[in-house]
C-alpha positions, 0 to 999 in steps of 0.5 A, a space after each residue: 474575379 467572380 465565379 462566372 469568370 473562373 468558369 469561363 476561364 476553365 473552359 478556355 484552359 481546356 480549349 487551349 490545352 487541346 490546341 497545344 497537343 494535350 488529349 485531356 485536360 482536367 482541374 482539381 483541388 489540392 486535397 490528397 488525404 486518401 492517396 497520401 495514406 496509400 503512399 505512406 503505407 507503400 513506403 512503410 512496406 519498403 515497396 519503393 526499393 532504393 528509390 530514396 527520393 520517394 521517401 525523402 519527399 513524401 510530405 511534398 507529394 502529400 500536399 501540393 501546397 508544400 511544393 508550391 505555396 498558395 496553390 489552390 488548383 491543379 490542372 492535369 493534362 495527358 499526352 498520348 505517346 504510342 507511335 502508330 508504327 511501333 510493334 508491341 506484343 510480338 517483339 517479346 516473342 523474338 528473344 534476339 531483339 531488344 524490348 524498349 518500353 514504348 515511352 522511351 523509343 523516341 525523344 525524352 518527353 519531359 522538355 516537350 511537355 513542360 514547354 507546352 504546359 508553360 505555354 498554357 500558363 502564358 496563355 492564361 496570363 495573356 488572358 489577364 490572370 497574373 497568378 502564380 503558375 508552376 509546371 510539372 512533368 514527372 520530375 518533382 514529388 507530385 502524386 500525378 496519377 492521384 491528381 489526374 484521377 481527381 481531375 476526371 481523366 481516368 481511374 487508377 487501375 489494378 496495375 497502378 496506371 491511370 486508365 481511361 475508358 476511351 484512351 487506355 493508358 498509353 499517355 504521359 501526365 503533366 500538371 500545372 499548379 496555380 493559385 487560381 481557384 478554378 472550378 473543379 471537374 468531377 473525379 472518376 470514382 468508379 474503378 472500371 477494372 471490374 474482376 479483370 486481373 490480367 495485368 496482375 497475372 501476366 507480370 513476369 516477376 510477380 511484382 504485384 502483391 495485390 490490386 494497386 499494390 506494386 512491389 517495385 523491388 520486383 518490377 522490371 521497370 524498376 530493376 532495369 531503370 531505377 536500380 543501380 546495383 546488381 539485379 537479383 539472380 532469381 529475377 534475371 531469367 524472368 526479365 527476358 529481352 526487356 532491357 529498358 522498362 516493361 509494358 506487360 501490364 499495359 500490353 495486356 490491359 483490355 482498355 488499351 484497345 481504345 488507345 489512340 496513337 500519338 501525332 507527336 513526331 518526337 515520340 517516334 522511334 530513333 535509330 530503329 531502337 524499337 526493333 533492333 537486335 540485342 547484340 547490336 546494342 551491346 556492341 555500342 561503344 560508350 561514344 555511340 551510346 552517348 550520341 544515340 541516347 542524347 535527348 532520350 529517356 534511356 540516357 539517364 541509366 548510363 552506359 554501365 547499366 545499359 550493358 548490364 541490362 543487355 547482358 541479361 537479355 543476351 543471356 536469355 536469348 537463343 544459344 549462340 557461340 557468337 553471342 558468347 564471344 560478344 559477351 566476352 568482348 565487353 568483360 572489363 568495363 566494370 565489376 557490375 557489368 562483368 558479374 552480369 556478363 559472366 551470368 549471361 555466358 553461363 546462361 547461354 551455355 546452359 541453353 538447350 535450344 
């Protein structure tokens, strides 16, 4: 295959990507030396907390060819996920309601996006290229934001998110590794954050130790999703009503005024979870949790951590004797849940409102 044919193919790949529901499609090579150095320094500082999979597979993240031999090109894609009808900022002002990170109010994105990327690889093969292909969607050791930045899809902002001047940051990322030696797109080397530090300043737990430096051990998304144990007591009040993830550093980002809502029905809220009371979620039985989180990103944390997070939210809520009784009703689920319920009851009793 000659250079001209590959240029034609690259253009077709972008057209096919848009037809499959992706908003952006970019192509880059596998060189990640600078980003790999940044990752290693981050790991050396133990900013990854107990996410051992980050350190265990650091070499694979640093070199896409180790993840899939013969990889020459990476096709990066974005898909918007913010439903048009979902409230964002105002929900944080209602302590009786649960704030669920906006990416998790609908169905799990992994399968949907992986299927679309697989269809893209099939279109390429049907066009006559029988090369190697492998799709990835946030489930393997891939430096996806670095690859997307190199593909020209945005820049990595001070909040460590990939940001685009016309699309903000409310989108998922996916990749297609291939042995095709495709022409690459120009990376976005300019950081358009400028002097803005809104994302760093608003973080409730002060998890940013500096621009592009996130200490996950203080991050609410890490604490409520990745962390399996007890949430440090000094951070519990700061979590507020955020019971699954945190979007503060995106909510405040000025570039997100340009974000486009999604057309994907699978990303629309299920069971009114985007505007539901903490106490209603806390009274879900194990069976209700299993049923209502089936196919949802929330399911991965399990019932125990779900109750742990909700107990903190209730403890931070408006003082109520009925809330205290509901908290007491869940005592005995596990030592982890009990610890957070007892803290929540004490917090409720100490409320002055």
